[in-house]
C-alpha positions in Angstrom: 151.2 242.9 179.2 153.0 243.6 175.9 152.5 241.1 173.1 156.2 240.8 172.6 156.9 239.3 176.0 156.4 235.8 177.5 153.4 235.6 179.9 155.5 233.4 182.3 159.0 235.0 182.5 158.1 238.4 181.1 161.2 238.4 178.9 161.1 239.9 175.4 161.0 237.2 172.8 164.3 236.7 170.9 164.6 234.3 168.0 167.8 232.4 169.1 167.2 232.6 172.9 163.5 232.4 173.7 161.3 232.4 170.5 157.5 232.7 170.9 155.8 229.4 170.8 152.1 229.6 169.6 149.9 227.3 171.6 147.1 225.6 169.7 144.1 225.8 169.9 144.1 228.8 172.3 146.6 231.0 170.4 148.6 232.2 173.4 152.4 232.8 173.0 154.9 231.5 175.5 158.7 231.4 175.1 160.2 228.1 174.2 162.2 227.6 177.4 159.1 228.4 179.5 156.7 226.1 177.6 159.2 223.2 177.7 159.6 223.7 181.5 155.8 224.0 181.9 155.2 220.7 180.0 157.9 218.9 182.1 156.1 220.0 185.3 152.5 219.9 184.1 151.3 216.5 182.9 147.9 217.8 181.7 149.7 219.9 178.9 147.5 222.9 179.4 148.2 226.5 178.4 149.9 228.3 181.2 147.8 231.4 180.6 144.3 230.0 180.1 144.6 226.3 181.1 143.1 225.1 177.8 144.5 221.7 176.7 147.3 222.3 174.2 147.2 219.9 171.3 150.4 221.3 169.7 152.8 224.3 169.7 155.2 225.8 167.2 157.4 228.8 166.8 155.2 231.9 166.0 157.3 233.1 163.0 154.9 235.9 162.2 155.2 237.4 165.6 159.0 237.0 165.6 159.2 238.8 162.3 157.0 241.6 163.6 159.2 242.0 166.7 162.4 242.0 164.7 161.1 244.6 162.4 160.1 246.9 165.3 156.4 247.0 164.6 155.1 245.7 167.9 152.4 247.6 169.7 153.4 248.4 173.2 151.4 248.3 176.5 149.9 251.8 175.8 148.5 250.7 172.4 151.0 252.9 170.5 153.2 251.6 167.7 156.9 251.7 168.6 157.7 253.5 165.4 155.7 256.6 166.5 
């Protein structure tokens, strides 16, 4: 899967709609609406991708900046600028 999409809904991350939330300590990114819904329905507060306990999550501003600048590597491993 592409690094610029949520692992739950498969939507491309967008700053004002569904920004990527970096889960700690595992480092997986999930969009904000999906992680909020996941936490409402999952009392263990685990990562939806690897099931590691999430101690915190925050907007992944670095990934959002990369996506907005068009420098995301796609599924084939090629840079979108090429």
